N, C-alpha and C positions, 0 to 999 in steps of 0.2 A: 474607860481604860482599866479601872480597878477590876471590873467584872471580867474583862478579857484575860487579865493576868492571873486571876484566880480560877479560870476555867480548868476543868480536869484535863490532864495531858499536855497543858501548855505551861512552859517555864518562862519566866520573865526574860531570860537571856535569849530566848528564841526570837524576840522582837528587835534584837540588836543586829545591825547589818555589818558586823565584824565577826571574826572568828573568836569564839569563846568556848573553852572546855575546862573540865575539872579532872585532876589526877589525884590518886591516893598517894600515900607515902612510898609505895612501890612503883610509882609512875604508871599505874593502871588507870584507864579511862573510867570515870564514874558518871560523866555527863559530857555531851557534845551538843552545841546549839544547832539550830536548823541551817544557819548560814554556813557554818563550817562543814556540815554534811554535804551541802550542795557544792561548796568550793572544792572539797576533797573528792567529790564523786564517790561517796561511801554511804552505806546503810548503817544505822545505829548499832544493829546487832553485830556488825563486823568489827566494831571498836570497843564496845563496853566489855570490861574485864581483861582486855589485852593491854600490854604495856605500850607506851608511846613508840619505842624502838621497833617492837614487833608489828604494830599496826601501820605505822607510817615510816618505814625505813628510809625513804627518800628524804624525809624532813628531819630525821634525827641527827642533825649535825652536832659536833662536839661542843660548840659554843652554846647551843640550846640546852643540851644535857647538863653542862656545867652550871648554867643559870638556874635550872630546876633544882640542882643539888644545893647550890648556895642559898636559894630562897628557903628551902626546908631547914637547912642546918642553922642559918642565922635567924630564921623566923622573922624576916623583914621583907617588905615590899622590894622587888627587884625589877629594874627596867633597863632595857638595852635596845640598840638598833642593829639591824642586819639587812643584808640584801635578800629579798624573797625571790627564789627562782621562779615560782609559779607566776608571781605578779610581774616579774622582770622590773622590780622597783624596790626602793628601800621601805622597810616596815619597822614598826615599833612593837616590841613584845614586853608586856607588863605582867609580872607574876605576883599574886596575892596569896601568901600562906594563910591557911585556916586549919582548924582542928581536923586531923585526919587526912590532910593533903594540901591542895593548892587550886586556885583559880587562875587560868591563863587567858589573857586578852591580847589578841593580835590585830593591829590596824595599820593601814598604809600611812606613810608620812605625807603630810599635806604638801611639802615642798616638791614632791615628785609627782607632779600633775602630768597629764597626757602631753601638754605643750612642752614641758621640760623634757620628757622622755623623747619626744620627736627630735630634739636637738642632739640627743645622744645616739641617734640611729644613722647608719650609713644610707645616703640618699639613693644609691643604686640598688641595694639588696634588702634594706630594712633591718639588717642585722645591727647589733651593737657596734659602735665605733671602737677603735682600739683604745682611745683615751678613756671613754666611759667604762669599758671593760676593766682597764687597769685600776681605775678608781674603786671598783667594786671588789677587787681581789682580796683585800685585807679583811673584808667582812664576811666572806664566804665560809660556810661550815665545811670542815674536813672530816673524812677523806673525800676526794672526788677524782674522777677519771678525766684526764686532759688529752684531747686529740687535736693534732695539727693536720688540716686538710689542705692540700695543694692541688690546683687544677693542672691537668696534664696538657701540654702543647698549646697553651693559650696563645702563644706567639704565632703558631701556625694558623690558628683560627682567625686571629687578627689579620694575618697576611692574606689569607684566602677570602675571608668574608668582610674585611674591613673592621674598624673598631666598633661600629654599631653591632656587627655580628658577634664580636667578642663580648661586648656588654650584655647582649641577649643570652649568650652562653653562661656568663657569670650569674645572671639573674636566675636562669633555669636551675643551675646547680644549687644556689642558695635557697630557692624556694623548695626544692626537693628535700634538702637537709632539714629545713625548718618544719616541714610537714611530717617528716619521719621521726624527729626527735621527740622525746616525752616533754610535756608542758613545762616541767621544772628545769629543763636543761637550758644552758646558756650557749649562744652562738655569736661570735664576734668576727667581723671582717678585719683580719689582722693586717693584710696588705692587699696589693692589687689582685693577686690570684690565690690568696691564702686566707683560710678561716681557722679559728680556734673554737673548739667545742668542749664544754664541760658538762659532765653528768655526775650527780652525787653518788657516793658509795665507791665500792672497789671493783665492780663487775666490768672488767675490761672486755671479756668475751661478748657480753650483751651489746656493748657499743660497737665492737668490731663487726659483729653480725649485722647490726643495723646499718653501719656504713657500707659494708659489702653489698647488702641487698639494695640499698639506695643507688650505689654505683652501678650495679648490674642493670637496674631499670632505666638509667639515663641513656640518652643517645650518645654515641661516641664521637668525639671531635675529629678523630682520624681512625680509619679502619683498623680494627684489632687493638685499639688503645682505649682503656677505660677513661671515664671523665676526670677522675681525680685519684691521687695517691694520698695515703695518710700514715701517721705514726702516732703512738699513744703511750702514756705513762700514768701511774697513779700517784697523786700527791697526798702523802700522809701528814698527820699532825707533826709539827716540828721539822718538816721538810720545806725548803725554800721553793717558791714558785719557779724561779729560774732553773733549779735543778730538774724539776719535772719537765719543764719546757725543753731543756737541752736533751733529755733522754728521749722524749717524743720526737724531737727534731732529728736526732741521730737515726732513729728508726725510719723516719720519713726519707731522709737523704739516701739511705741504703736502698730503699724501694725506687727512688727516682734514678739512682745510678744504674740499677738493674734495668729500668725502662730505657735509659739512654743507650746502654750497651746492646739491648735487644732491638733497638731502632736503627735501621740502616740509614746511611747518609742520604739526606734529601728524601726521607720516607714520606713526607707530606705530599710531595709531587707524585711519587711512585704509587702511593695508596689510591690516588684519584684516577690513575690512568691504566692500572693493570687489568685491562679488559680482555687481554689476549686469550687466556685460558677459558674464560667464560664464553667469549664469542666463538671459540672453536667448537664448543659443545652445542652451538645452535646452528641449524642448517638453513633455515629460511631467512632471506633478507629482512622480511618484516619482523621476525623475532629478534634479529640482531639490532635493528633500529629501536624497537620498543624497549629492549633491555638497556641500551645505552641511555635512552631518555630517563628511564626509572632511576638508573644509577646517578646520573647527573643531578636529577631533582633532589635526591636525598643527600648526596655528598656535598653539594654546593649550596644547599639551603635556599633554593629558589622555590617559587610557588607553581609555576607553569613551565612545561617543556614541550617542544614540538619539533617535528621534522617536516620542513617545507620543501616539497619536490618542485622542480622547475622543468617545464616542458614547453619549449618554444618561447612564446611571449606570455605564458601564463604560469602561475604558481598556485599551489594548494597544499594544505596540511594533509599528509598521508598517515601520520601517526602523532599522537600527543599524550601527555600525562599531566596530572595536576594533584596538588595536595588535597587531602580531605578538608572540606569546608571552603575550598577556593573554587571560583567559577571555572568552567571548562574553557580552555583557550579559544579565542576567536581569531579568524573565521572558523566555522565548524569544519569537520573533516570533509575532504574532497570537494569543498566549495571553491571552484576555480575563480581566480581574480587576475586581471591584467597585471603583469609583472611590474609595470611602471607605477602601479598604485599600491604597492606593498611596503612602502616606507623603507625601513632598514634592510629588508630582504633584497629590495632592488639595488640599494646602495652596495650591499655585499656582492651582488651579482656583477655590478659594473666595476667595482674596485678590486674584486677577487681577494678581499682582505676582511678580517674580523672587524665588526663595528659594534660599539657598545655605548650605553648612555646611563650614567648613574642617576641623572635627573631627566628622565624621559619626557615629562610634560614640556620641558623647555627646548626639546630637540626640534630642529627645523623640518625633519622628515616625519613628524608626529602624525599618527593616524587617529582621527576622532573616536573611532570605535574602541580603541585601546584606552584612551583617556577615560571614556565612559566606564570602562571595566576596572579602572583604578590602577592601571599599570604605572609604576613609578620608576623602575629601573629594568634594564634588559641588555642582553648581549646576543649577537647573531654572528655565526661563523660559517664559512663555506665548506661544502663537501664536494670534492672533485672526483671525476671519473674520466680517465683518458685525457687529462689536461683541461677539462671543461667543468664549470660550476654546474652541477646537476641538482644540488639541494643545499639547504642550510639547516644548521642546528639553532634553535631559538630558545632562549631561557629568559623568563620574566619574573619579577617580584610584584605582588599585588598589594596595594594600600600601604606600602612601606618602601623606603629608599634603601638600596643595598649598594655598598661600595664595590665597584667593579675593579678589583686590584690587578696589577700585571700578572701576579701568580695565578689568579683565577682565570684570566684570559688564556694563559699558557695551558692550563688544564683542559679548557674547552677545546682549544685548537688541537692539542694532542689526542683528545678523544675523537674529534672529527677525523684526524689522520688515521687512527686505529680503525675507525668505522669504515673509512674509505678503503683501507687495505683488505679488511674482512669482506666487504661487498665485492671488491674486485676479484678476490679469490673465489667467492661463490659464483661470480659471473663466468670466470675462466673454467671452473669445474663444470658449470652448467653447459658451456659450449663443448667441452670434452665429452660430457655425458651424452649430449645430443648427437655428436659425431659417432660415438660408440653405438648408440641406439639405432642410428641410421644404418650403420654397418650390420648390426644384428638383425634388423628388420629386413634388409636386403637379402641376407643369408636365409632368413625364414621364408621369404617369398620364392627364392630359388628352390628351396626344399619343396614348396607347394607344387611348383612346376614339374619337378621330377616325380612327385607322388600322384600326379593327376588330380590333386585336390582342387576344389572350387577356388577360383581366384579371390583373394581377399580374406580367406579363412583366418590366417594368422593375425592380420590387422584387426579384424572384427573380434576375434576371441580375446586378443590382448586388451583391446579397448573395453570390452565388457568386463573382463577380469579386474581392470583398474577401477571401474565404477563399483563393482561388487566389493572389492577390497576397501575402498573408501567408505562404503556403507557399513563395513564391519570394523571400522576404526583403525585401519592400518596407517602408519606414519608415512610421511612423504618419501622417506628412504625405502620403506618396505614396499610401497606402491611402485616405485621405480624398479626395484628388484623383481617384483611380480611381473611387471610389463616386459622387462628384458628376458625373463625366464620363458614367458609366453612366445617371444620371438624365436627362441631356440628349442622349444619343447620337443620337436621331432628331429633334432640334430643327428641323432643316432641312425636315422634312416639312410644316411649317406653310406652306411656299412651294410645295408640290406640289398641283396641282389635284385636287379630290375624285374626278373621273372617272378619273384615273390611280391615285390612292392607293387607291381602293376597288374597282378593277376586279377581278372574280373570276377572269378568264381570263388568258391569256398576254399580255404587253405587246408592242406593236410596237417596232421598233428606236428610233423617235423617242420613244415613251413611256418606253422603258427609259433613254434618255439623260436625259430629264427627271427620272426617278426617281433616277438616280445623282447628279444635281446636288444632292440634298438634303444631302450631307455638306459640300460647300463652302458652301452657303447657310446651313447650321446653324452652321458654323465662323464665318462672317461675322457672323451674328446674335450669337453668344456673345461674340465679341471686343468687342462694343459694351456688354457688361455689365461695369462696372468691377470690377477686382480678381480676376477668374477666372484661376487659375494655368495655365501652359502645359500641364502634364500633363493637366488636365481638357480643355482645347481639343484636345489630341492624340487623345483618345478619340473626340471628335465627328468629327474630320476623317479619321482613319486607321483606323477599326475595320472598313472594308471592303477594306483593302489585303490582299494575299496574300503568303505567304512566298516564292513563286516569282516574284513581280513582275508578276503578271497582274491585280492588283486595281485599285481606283480610290480616289481621283481622281488620285493622283500616281504610280501604278505603282512604288511603293517595294518593295524586296525585302529579305529577311533582316532583319538587325539594324538596317537603316536605318528600319524601321518602329518607332515608339516602343513601348517595352515595355508601357505601359499599354493601348495599342490592341491589341497582340498578345494580351494577357491577356483583355480584354473580348471580342474576336472569338470566341474559343472558347466563352465562356459564353453569348454572344448567340445563336450558331448552335445550341448544344446546347438551350437553352430553346425556341428556335423550332421545332426538330425534334420535341420531345416535346409541343408544343402544337397544338391544333386551330386551323386557319386556314380562311378561306372557300375557299381553293384547294387544301387538302390536309387529310388526317386526321393525327392525332397519331401519332408513332412511339413504339415502346417504348423504355424506358431503355436496354436492351441494344443495340438497333439504332442508337440515337443515339450511344452511346459507341463502337461499332464504326466508325461513319462518321467520327467525330472522329479516331479512331486511323488510319483509312485515309487521311485527308487530311493527316496529319503530314508535314511537309517539302514539301507542295504549297500547301495553303491556310494551314496553321498552323505556328507555331514548334515544332519537335520538343521542345525543352526545356519549353515551356509545356504541350504535350500530355502529356508524362510526368508532370508535376506534377498535371495535371487527372485523369489516370487514377488516380493514387495517391489523390487527394482523393475520387474516386468510390468507390474500394475502401474507403477509411476510412469514408465515409458509410454504405455498405452494411453494413460490419461493425458499426457502432454502431447501426444501425436495429433 
């Protein structure tokens, strides 16, 4: 051991597993042992020559500095106890004056073992208990920043998710706070939904920023409401703890009152069922259902959500959602099962009422496959259409029990009702659209007969345009408008005299001018039909425009031509080429495709032509 202690670069104090350092008479570091450097997470060059207050501001409490001063002035050994924030335990500090400065030895007190500490911790969160925290207050160095943190709407979380869900929320917030706070900070669970945080020094803004960032990263207990509110104050030397606490609590209560005023009556329920605006923005029934499942999954803290469609004596999942790390709901999508073997789904179908089970494994309608998957709790509610149960919403928790509260059931039932209304609206709109399209198609076929066009031209061109539009990424709405525009593309020919419209030979310049006017006249007629969308009108007016700008009626060029008109133009010309007309014989498919390709960049949009050629190739391959 003597050889080791005398080795170059090794100080005897480096072998002590306590914090040991030396200060000169100006409180500047002249030595720091290896254990202290590791404990403080510092390099030696960061400390030597700097004062204790400069180098370790978080540890430079007033009681510590007073003890340093007393030891130097009295030139006597000084010893005292304080609560070490980094250790979260009581420590002993002994100061030995020497020529030119002092030696400081810091060690934990043996009475504060890990076993003792565990008694002073809150069982739910691991934070200090209120009693342990209050015992430490008299020994803490001043100044420090005190913050009171209060969870928002914990009662609502308990009402919706049960007390186990509320406890999980408390643990989540406590864990986030402990991970974000610096090691030397204290955190105490002051009450059921309230915490007290202490950080050394006077930097309120640093703690405020830390709490704001933590709050922003946490999931919200209720939509548009942060996880917690807080107030803070600085406790200076000579200031009572109660005064600092009262100042921080006043600030907290102001924030809580503002939250209460900005929260509408029964906001908890409203926040979980305000699907209306979101659903109205979605057109497809499948999108509506998936959106509802995703919302319920996140808002109600379940692990799996599914939409079970019922057809006759069978049921199947048409849509589902699940949390990351949780197994996909079973049965798999579109796997049909006899309705009588679907457990709670069948019960809901028979009773036409919501069924739930907080303890699913003990339910008489239990399904073995769900037990294997770890389902512990669940709720199933019916979705009606025209008075019949046509589907159910299914929510499940995996490997954990979840309290199915009356409030939670109401939220799920209201969601099913909103979804039912949205789906019924889409069904009614679909029927109206089908009726409208049937009328438009009938008008288009009547126009064919008057023009001596080949029977079926309108239907074929519209169908091809829809396929091409889908290939080019048009939405469902846009495809519908394109199809309807195709039905009416020659509406203006109603205004063209029969002797011009049915003339078998070449038209004179004057007759050609009259014939060209059909697009403008058709557009004018269509605008008088209420509710026709602009995309539809664009097909009527612009399907004779050309990519190079030589078309009619507006001589538009390139992408100035509406996309719906560019798509239909290719399909209209192709079907006309392969059809017999009074003035020409039908072309072969190959010759017509070659002509379309040749006119790319002149008559037609090159991108549309490429998609058309690909569509033709696919159709030939599938034939």
